[in-house]
C-alpha positions in Angstrom: 13.2 13.3 6.5 15.9 13.2 9.1 14.8 15.5 11.9 18.2 16.2 13.4 19.7 17.0 10.0 16.9 19.5 9.2 17.3 21.1 12.6 21.0 21.4 12.2 20.7 23.1 8.8 18.2 25.6 10.1 20.4 26.3 13.1 23.5 26.9 10.9 21.5 29.2 8.7 20.4 31.1 11.9 16.8 30.5 11.1 16.2 29.1 14.5 18.2 29.2 17.7 20.1 26.2 19.0 18.1 25.7 22.2 14.9 24.0 23.0 13.4 25.2 19.7 15.2 22.2 18.1 12.9 19.9 20.1 9.8 21.9 18.9 11.0 21.6 15.3 11.6 17.9 15.7 8.0 17.4 17.0 6.6 19.6 14.1 8.4 17.5 11.5 7.4 14.2 12.9 3.8 15.4 13.3 3.5 16.6 9.7 5.2 13.6 8.1 2.8 11.6 5.8 1.7 8.4 7.5 1.4 4.9 6.0 0.8 5.7 2.3 -1.4 8.7 2.9 0.6 10.5 0.2 -0.7 8.1 -2.4 -1.1 9.3 -6.0 -4.7 9.8 -6.9 -4.4 8.7 -10.5 -7.7 6.9 -11.4 -6.3 5.0 -14.4 -3.1 3.2 -15.4 -1.9 2.5 -18.9 -0.6 -1.1 -19.1 1.2 -2.6 -22.1 0.2 -6.2 -22.5 0.3 -8.6 -25.4 1.3 -5.9 -27.9 -1.6 -3.6 -26.8 -2.0 -0.8 -24.3 -4.9 -1.3 -21.9 -6.3 1.4 -19.7 -7.1 0.0 -16.3 -9.1 1.8 -13.7 -7.5 1.3 -10.3 -10.9 0.7 -8.8 -11.4 -2.2 -11.1 -8.3 -4.1 -9.8 -9.3 -7.2 -7.9 -5.9 -8.1 -6.5 -2.2 -7.8 -7.3 0.8 -10.1 -6.9 4.5 -10.1 -7.4 5.9 -11.7 -10.5 9.7 -11.3 -10.4 10.4 -7.6 -11.3 6.8 -7.1 -12.3 3.4 -6.8 -10.6 0.6 -9.0 -12.0 -2.6 -7.1 -12.0 -5.8 -9.2 -11.8 -8.7 -7.2 -13.3 -12.1 -8.7 -13.9 -10.9 -12.2 -14.9 -7.8 -11.1 -16.9 -4.3 -10.4 -15.8 -1.6 -8.0 -17.0 2.0 -7.6 -16.1 3.2 -4.1 -15.1 6.9 -3.3 -14.8 7.3 -2.1 -11.2 7.8 -3.4 -7.7 4.8 -4.2 -5.5 6.1 -1.8 -2.9 6.2 1.1 -5.4 2.9 0.2 -6.9 1.3 0.1 -3.5 2.0 3.8 -3.1 -0.3 4.5 -6.1 -3.2 2.8 -4.4 -5.7 4.2 -1.9 -4.9 2.7 1.5 -8.5 2.8 2.5 -9.5 0.5 -0.5 -6.4 -1.7 -1.0 -4.6 -3.7 1.6 -1.5 -6.0 1.7 -2.4 -9.4 3.0 0.9 -11.2 2.2 4.3 -9.9 1.4 3.6 -10.7 -2.3 -0.2 -9.9 -2.4 -2.4 -6.8 -2.3 -6.2 -7.1 -2.4 -9.1 -4.7 -3.1 -11.2 -4.7 0.1 -14.4 -4.4 -1.9 -13.7 -7.8 -3.5 -13.3 -9.8 -0.2 -16.3 -12.0 0.5 -15.1 -14.5 3.0 -12.3 -15.1 5.6 -11.6 -18.7 6.6 -9.2 -19.4 9.5 -6.4 -22.0 8.9 -3.4 -22.8 11.1 -0.6 -20.5 12.4 -3.0 -17.5 12.6 -3.3 -17.5 8.9 -6.6 -17.1 7.0 -7.8 -17.9 3.5 -9.3 -14.8 1.9 -12.0 -15.6 -0.7 -12.7 -13.0 -3.3 -16.0 -12.4 -5.1 -14.7 -14.3 -8.2 -13.8 -17.4 -6.1 -10.1 -16.6 -6.0 -8.5 -17.9 -2.7 -5.5 -16.0 -1.3 -3.5 -16.4 1.9 -3.7 -13.8 4.7 -0.5 -14.1 6.8 -0.2 -13.2 10.4 1.9 -10.0 10.0 -0.9 -8.4 7.9 -3.8 -9.6 9.9 -4.1 -6.7 12.3 -4.4 -4.1 9.5 -7.2 -6.0 7.9 -8.9 -6.3 11.3 -8.7 -2.6 11.8 -10.4 -2.0 8.5 -13.1 -4.7 8.5 -13.5 -5.5 12.3 -12.5 -8.4 14.4 -12.5 -12.0 13.0 
């Protein structure tokens, strides 16, 4: 939400005076804004149409996700399904305490990570419990470190 626009509307409606209260309102709006996906939808399941059938996927069962054009490829217990959505939009459905982006095209379930192996250019190879190896790029490293500790 644009703080100045909200303050101007309230001032024009004579809800608040045009003085230092505007600064207080700006601070309140910024303070109460949802932070970093904390407004995620708590839907425990997702209906995915794949190969002529509809599968019900528990979000907690997702191993990892990747972009596939205009779709998101969901990797669930050894199988994969395509879901028509962008990775950015899909990310808002996921619990940020359980799922983390490790690459601009990859999100992984933290519970599935078993190993981190350093490579070059501050990148790491993330190994999942099923043996899948994914790349953790430098821009996403600090968030993972905050959740699992220094590495």
